[in-house]
C-alpha positions, 0 to 999 in steps of 0.5 A, spaced: 519 507 485 524 504 482 523 504 475 522 511 474 527 514 469 529 519 464 526 520 457 529 514 453 530 513 446 529 507 442 532 501 446 538 497 444 536 490 442 540 487 448 536 491 453 531 486 458 526 492 457 519 491 456 516 492 449 512 498 449 508 497 442 502 494 447 499 495 454 504 492 459 500 486 462 502 483 469 505 476 468 505 470 472 511 471 475 509 477 478 503 474 481 507 469 484 512 474 487 506 477 491 505 470 495 510 472 500 507 479 501 500 475 503 505 472 509 508 479 510 501 482 511 499 477 516 505 478 520 504 485 521 497 484 523 500 479 529 505 484 530 500 490 532 495 485 536 501 484 540 502 491 542 496 496 541 500 501 544 502 508 540 509 505 541 506 498 538 503 502 532 509 506 530 513 500 530 508 496 526 508 503 521 515 503 520 515 495 518 509 496 513 513 502 510 519 497 509 515 492 506 511 497 502 517 500 499 520 493 497 514 491 494 512 497 490 519 499 488 519 492 485 512 493 482 516 499 478 521 495 476 517 490 473 513 495 469 519 497 465 523 490 465 520 484 462 520 479 468 520 473 462 527 475 461 532 470 465 536 476 468 530 479 470 526 473 473 532 471 476 533 478 480 525 477 482 526 470 485 532 473 489 528 479 491 522 474 493 527 470 497 529 476 501 522 478 502 520 471 505 526 472 510 523 479 512 516 477 512 518 471 517 523 474 522 518 480 522 515 479 529 522 479 532 524 485 528 525 489 534 528 484 538 533 478 536 532 478 529 533 485 527 539 484 523 536 479 519 530 484 517 534 490 516 539 486 512 534 483 508 531 489 506 537 493 505 539 487 500 532 487 497 533 495 495 540 496 494 541 489 491 535 490 486 537 497 484 544 495 483 542 489 479 538 494 474 544 498 473 548 492 471 543 490 466 542 497 463 549 496 459 552 502 456 550 509 456 543 508 457 539 514 459 535 510 464 541 508 467 542 515 470 536 514 474 537 508 477 544 510 479 540 516 483 536 511 486 542 506 488 545 512 492 538 514 496 537 507 498 544 506 500 544 512 505 537 509 508 540 502 508 546 505 513 540 507 518 537 500 517 543 496 519 545 501 524 538 501 527 539 493 528 544 494 533 541 499 537 536 497 543 529 497 541 527 504 543 533 507 539 532 502 533 525 505 532 528 512 532 533 510 527 529 506 523 524 512 523 529 516 520 531 511 514 523 511 513 523 518 512 529 518 507 526 513 503 519 517 503 523 523 501 527 520 495 521 519 490 518 526 492 524 530 490 526 525 484 532 522 487 536 528 487 543 528 487 548 534 487 551 531 481 546 528 477 540 533 479 533 530 479 528 526 475 522 530 473 515 526 473 514 527 466 520 523 464 518 517 467 515 513 461 511 508 465 505 503 463 500 506 468 495 501 467 500 496 469 502 499 475 495 501 477 493 493 477 499 491 481 497 496 486 490 493 486 492 486 487 496 489 493 490 491 496 486 485 494 492 481 498 490 486 504 483 484 504 484 477 503 488 477 510 482 480 513 478 475 511 483 470 513 483 473 520 475 473 520 475 466 518 480 463 523 478 467 529 471 464 528 473 457 527 477 457 533 472 459 538 467 455 541 461 458 538 456 463 542 450 467 540 454 473 538 459 470 534 455 469 528 453 476 528 460 479 529 463 474 523 457 478 519 459 485 521 466 484 520 465 481 513 461 486 511 466 491 513 471 488 509 466 488 503 465 495 504 472 497 503 472 492 497 466 496 494 469 503 496 476 501 492 474 497 487 466 498 485 468 504 480 474 508 482 479 502 480 477 501 473 477 509 472 483 510 476 487 505 471 484 508 465 486 515 468 493 514 469 493 510 462 491 516 458 495 521 462 500 525 459 504 525 466 503 518 468 509 518 472 506 523 477 500 519 478 504 513 479 508 517 484 502 520 488 496 516 487 499 509 487 506 509 491 504 514 496 496 514 497 496 507 497 500 506 504 494 509 508 489 505 505 493 498 506 495 501 513 487 502 514 485 495 512 491 492 516 489 496 523 481 494 522 483 486 521 486 487 528 480 490 530 476 484 527 480 479 531 479 483 538 471 484 536 470 477 534 473 474 540 469 477 545 463 481 541 459 482 548 464 485 552 464 493 552 469 496 547 475 499 550 480 503 547 484 498 543 477 495 539 475 502 538 482 505 536 483 499 531 476 499 528 475 506 527 482 508 526 483 503 521 476 505 517 478 512 518 485 511 515 482 507 509 477 513 507 482 518 508 487 514 503 482 513 498 480 520 498 487 523 497 487 517 492 481 520 488 484 527 489 490 525 485 487 521 480 481 526 478 483 532 481 477 533 486 476 530 493 472 525 495 468 529 500 464 523 502 470 519 504 473 525 509 466 526 512 466 519 513 473 519 517 471 525 521 464 522 523 468 516 525 473 520 530 467 524 532 463 517 534 469 514 538 467 516 545 460 513 544 463 507 541 467 506 547 461 506 551 458 500 547 459 493 546 464 491 541 459 488 536 455 495 537 461 499 536 463 495 530 456 496 527 456 503 528 463 504 524 460 499 519 454 504 518 458 510 517 462 506 511 455 504 508 453 511 509 459 513 505 458 508 499 450 510 499 452 518 499 457 516 493 452 512 489 447 517 490 452 523 487 454 519 481 447 517 479 445 525 480 451 526 475 449 521 470 442 524 470 445 531 469 450 528 463 444 525 460 441 532 460 447 534 456 452 535 461 459 532 459 462 527 464 469 527 466 475 525 461 475 518 464 467 517 462 466 515 469 464 521 473 468 520 479 472 526 480 
């Protein structure tokens, strides 16, 4: 969360910061930057498919956290700093190149390319933060927060680099410690004994910009699912069950899109834009709670490939774990996201996740296509339940009951 900063006064004219007179918009260079992460998400799916054991899941999760922090920290930076300024754009291009290295070597990160991945990640996190400290010349009060971040990222960087020289098992542990440090940093406001911690009400960000950036990353993950579905189907000798398998996997991706984008995305953007403490929502809803949603989409994409390749075979543990587990992860993440934004739990999402877990034994006794169709039914049930609830609230609002502050009745 690299743009979080202390309250600032009027900005000196030579600072490469965005103007705050109007809402901050996503720029073309930010969209260009995201292209690297299309490859990164695809590589994560392939890594998970190569090892569907619990250890393989842990390895994939660790690298997902690394990619996510590299991306989301940059999103916070571009929320505050103007990407159209030459100095900021140069920094973004450098981060993009290093992110491309991370994405390229990701499949071998736990083998001979570990040092390449770790060095690129540390260079992104430490290098970008150090560059921002240098860009904030003089005694700018925002600078203190980046000094805090620089120290935290440097500490975690030691564990990333150390782990690259250890055997695979020890590497998982060492990199896991690094991930915990990265996760803890924002939660404690990048606390340092000498500088204290930053409070979220001091993090003056453009909430709409951060919301849109995270929405675009979800779209990247959904796009990767479509890529997996189409590539798998196109590479097969078409048999009777392959077409229904394609349709079921496609509509599961549509269900994820519907749950996230149909109503909640716009309402969440409006809520954080109008919030008196956008930094708090940016940290919880958009920095932390998007991780399980993205993870769920990636895990389900792995299930797509397994199911489409042989839809008639009995679903084993790998198929059910990826399809049911991925969908449950997404629903829990979105439920927490709604809770953070609107102050109420999305009950249908947690209920749907629980139902998916209850159905695991049944799914393992069904053909892969049938098991996936059952999971899709649960996702559609969540959508139907949410739509029904919204219609009831709208009718009550029409009768004189006021909607919530966003005007969307989505709490």
